[in-house]
C-alpha positions in Angstrom: 100.9 113.8 -110.8 97.4 113.5 -112.0 99.4 111.8 -114.9 100.9 109.5 -112.8 98.0 108.3 -110.8 96.3 107.7 -114.3 99.0 105.8 -115.3 99.3 103.7 -111.8 95.8 103.7 -111.9 95.5 101.9 -115.7 98.1 99.3 -114.3 96.3 98.3 -112.0 93.1 98.0 -114.1 95.1 96.1 -116.2 95.8 93.5 -114.1 92.5 92.9 -112.3 90.9 90.5 -114.7 94.0 88.2 -114.7 94.5 88.4 -110.6 94.1 85.3 -108.6 93.0 87.7 -106.0 89.7 88.8 -107.3 88.0 90.4 -110.3 85.0 92.6 -111.4 82.0 91.2 -110.5 78.3 91.4 -112.6 76.1 94.4 -111.1 74.6 93.3 -107.8 71.5 94.7 -105.7 72.2 97.7 -104.1 72.0 96.3 -100.2 74.5 93.4 -101.1 77.3 96.5 -103.3 76.4 98.6 -99.4 77.3 95.5 -97.2 80.7 95.7 -99.0 81.6 98.7 -97.2 81.7 96.7 -93.9 85.2 95.6 -93.2 84.6 93.9 -90.0 85.3 90.5 -91.0 88.7 91.5 -93.1 91.8 92.2 -91.6 93.4 95.5 -91.0 95.1 95.8 -94.0 92.0 95.7 -96.4 90.7 99.5 -97.3 87.2 99.9 -98.6 87.0 103.0 -101.6 83.7 104.4 -103.5 83.1 106.4 -106.1 80.0 107.9 -106.5 78.2 108.0 -109.9 80.2 108.9 -113.0 79.9 108.7 -116.6 82.0 105.3 -117.3 82.8 102.4 -115.1 86.6 103.1 -116.0 86.4 106.2 -114.4 84.4 104.9 -111.2 86.9 102.6 -110.6 89.5 105.1 -111.1 88.0 107.1 -108.1 87.5 104.4 -106.0 90.9 103.0 -106.3 91.9 106.7 -105.1 89.6 106.9 -102.3 91.6 103.6 -101.1 94.8 105.1 -101.5 93.4 108.4 -99.6 92.2 105.8 -96.3 95.8 104.6 -96.5 97.2 107.8 -96.2 95.0 109.3 -93.4 95.6 106.5 -91.2 99.2 107.9 -91.5 98.6 111.6 -90.6 95.6 113.5 -90.6 95.5 117.1 -89.7 92.2 118.5 -88.9 91.4 122.3 -88.1 87.7 123.3 -86.9 86.5 127.1 -86.9 83.0 127.8 -84.7 81.5 131.7 -84.7 78.4 131.4 -82.6 76.2 134.4 -81.1 73.6 134.4 -78.8 71.2 136.9 -77.2 69.3 136.6 -73.6 66.0 137.7 -75.3 66.0 135.9 -78.8 68.2 133.1 -77.6 70.7 131.6 -80.5 70.8 134.2 -82.9 73.6 132.7 -85.6 76.0 129.9 -85.8 78.5 128.9 -88.4 81.1 126.2 -88.4 84.2 125.4 -90.9 86.4 122.5 -90.7 89.1 121.2 -92.9 91.3 118.4 -93.1 95.0 117.9 -94.3 97.2 114.9 -95.6 100.3 114.5 -97.4 99.5 112.8 -100.4 103.1 113.4 -102.1 102.9 109.3 -101.6 99.9 109.0 -103.4 101.1 107.2 -106.9 103.4 105.2 -104.6 100.2 103.9 -102.7 97.9 102.9 -105.5 100.9 101.2 -106.9 101.2 99.0 -104.7 97.6 98.2 -104.0 96.0 94.6 -104.9 92.6 94.9 -105.8 90.6 92.1 -104.5 87.4 92.8 -105.5 85.3 95.5 -107.9 81.7 95.9 -107.5 78.9 98.6 -109.3 76.0 99.8 -108.0 73.4 102.2 -109.2 74.3 104.5 -105.9 77.5 104.1 -105.0 79.1 103.6 -108.2 81.8 101.4 -107.9 83.0 99.7 -104.8 86.5 98.8 -104.9 88.0 95.8 -102.1 91.9 96.7 -101.8 94.8 94.9 -99.7 97.9 97.3 -98.9 100.8 94.7 -98.8 102.5 97.4 -96.6 100.3 97.5 -93.5 100.2 95.0 -91.0 98.0 91.8 -91.3 96.4 91.7 -87.8 92.6 91.9 -86.6 90.7 95.3 -86.4 91.1 97.6 -83.5 87.1 96.3 -82.5 83.9 94.7 -83.8 80.7 96.2 -83.1 77.5 94.0 -82.4 74.1 95.1 -82.8 71.6 95.9 -80.0 67.6 94.8 -79.7 66.8 97.8 -81.8 68.7 96.9 -84.9 71.2 99.8 -83.6 75.5 99.2 -83.0 76.3 99.4 -79.7 79.0 102.1 -80.3 76.0 104.4 -80.7 75.2 103.7 -77.1 78.6 103.6 -75.5 82.0 104.2 -76.9 84.1 101.6 -77.4 86.8 101.2 -74.7 90.2 99.3 -76.3 93.6 99.9 -74.8 95.9 101.8 -77.6 92.9 103.2 -79.4 90.6 105.9 -79.1 87.1 106.5 -81.0 84.9 108.9 -81.9 81.2 109.3 -83.6 80.2 111.4 -86.1 77.0 111.7 -88.4 75.4 113.2 -91.2 71.9 113.7 -93.1 72.0 111.9 -96.3 73.1 113.8 -99.4 71.7 113.2 -102.9 74.8 110.7 -103.6 76.0 107.8 -101.3 80.0 109.1 -101.3 79.2 112.3 -100.2 77.3 111.1 -97.2 79.9 109.0 -95.8 82.6 111.4 -96.2 80.2 114.1 -94.4 79.8 111.8 -91.5 83.4 110.4 -91.6 84.6 114.0 -91.3 82.3 114.9 -88.3 83.7 111.8 -86.9 87.3 113.1 -87.4 85.7 116.3 -85.6 84.7 114.1 -82.7 88.3 113.0 -82.1 89.7 116.9 -82.5 87.3 117.7 -79.8 89.7 115.2 -77.3 92.8 115.4 -79.0 93.4 119.1 -79.7 97.3 121.0 -80.5 96.1 124.6 -80.3 92.6 126.1 -79.2 92.0 129.7 -79.3 88.9 131.4 -77.9 87.4 134.8 -77.8 84.3 135.3 -76.2 82.3 139.1 -75.9 79.5 139.2 -73.8 77.8 142.7 -73.9 74.4 143.9 -71.0 72.0 146.3 -72.3 69.4 148.1 -69.9 66.3 149.1 -70.6 62.4 148.1 -70.1 64.3 144.1 -70.1 67.7 143.5 -69.6 69.8 141.4 -71.7 73.0 139.9 -72.1 74.3 139.2 -75.9 77.3 136.7 -76.2 79.4 136.2 -79.2 81.9 133.6 -79.0 85.0 132.5 -81.5 86.9 129.3 -81.2 89.6 127.6 -83.0 90.6 124.2 -82.8 93.6 122.2 -84.4 95.4 118.9 -83.7 97.0 115.6 -85.9 95.3 112.6 -85.8 97.6 109.3 -85.9 96.0 106.1 -87.2 92.7 107.5 -88.2 90.4 104.8 -89.7 86.7 104.1 -90.2 85.9 101.5 -87.9 82.4 101.2 -88.4 79.0 102.7 -90.0 75.4 102.3 -89.8 72.5 104.0 -91.7 69.1 105.2 -89.5 66.3 104.7 -92.2 64.5 106.3 -89.6 65.9 110.0 -89.2 67.6 109.5 -93.0 70.9 109.7 -91.2 74.5 108.4 -91.5 77.2 107.5 -88.7 80.5 106.9 -88.6 82.7 105.2 -85.9 86.0 106.3 -86.2 89.4 105.7 -84.2 93.1 106.7 -84.3 96.0 105.6 -82.0 97.2 107.2 -78.8 
């Protein structure tokens, strides 16, 4: 499978230089490179992939193209599950908290999707690695579900109120900054998927155990176990925002209803 993917990616790389739709750009400033992650001005059939730093430019482009293909498959169907275990005490408050989430998608068609991609541009950046803009010829050439507006404080409107668009449902996620930009974005995107899971759960199991202890001071302890699972259709990252003051990345995601 990996060998087939590499063959498809190498074929794309060999065509980039002579493609009429795009090419490999010179290195640009970090600010300009990161602005390429904003797809709001592009139609819905355009995707962006970010690699993170690797030892060679070829490897970075491979990973960025692979990220584009994964975005397309995630949009078709994304299965998300989340498990939460929390223990609290009436006298001590929150004692322990653990949360684990996983996401799954069908990667059988990954090589086929990669081979059909139309690469529009490739940009290199010290922090982001390679940023690839690619078009999926099999996707609808339509407008995106929502275009964010900037408020007076410079933040996007969806941080204040979720968009209301017929046929779509939106969720917001966030993550503190990691060392690599792609890790920060992936964590923020996954947080947005979990937020959508809260409203699109197909399976939920919740068990709570409450213990009361009598003594000089009465205490009530509580242990909660909760599991969720759901299938998100049409999952797409609509917009992103980085808050420098809190060093936090935010993602706005949508699914089809």
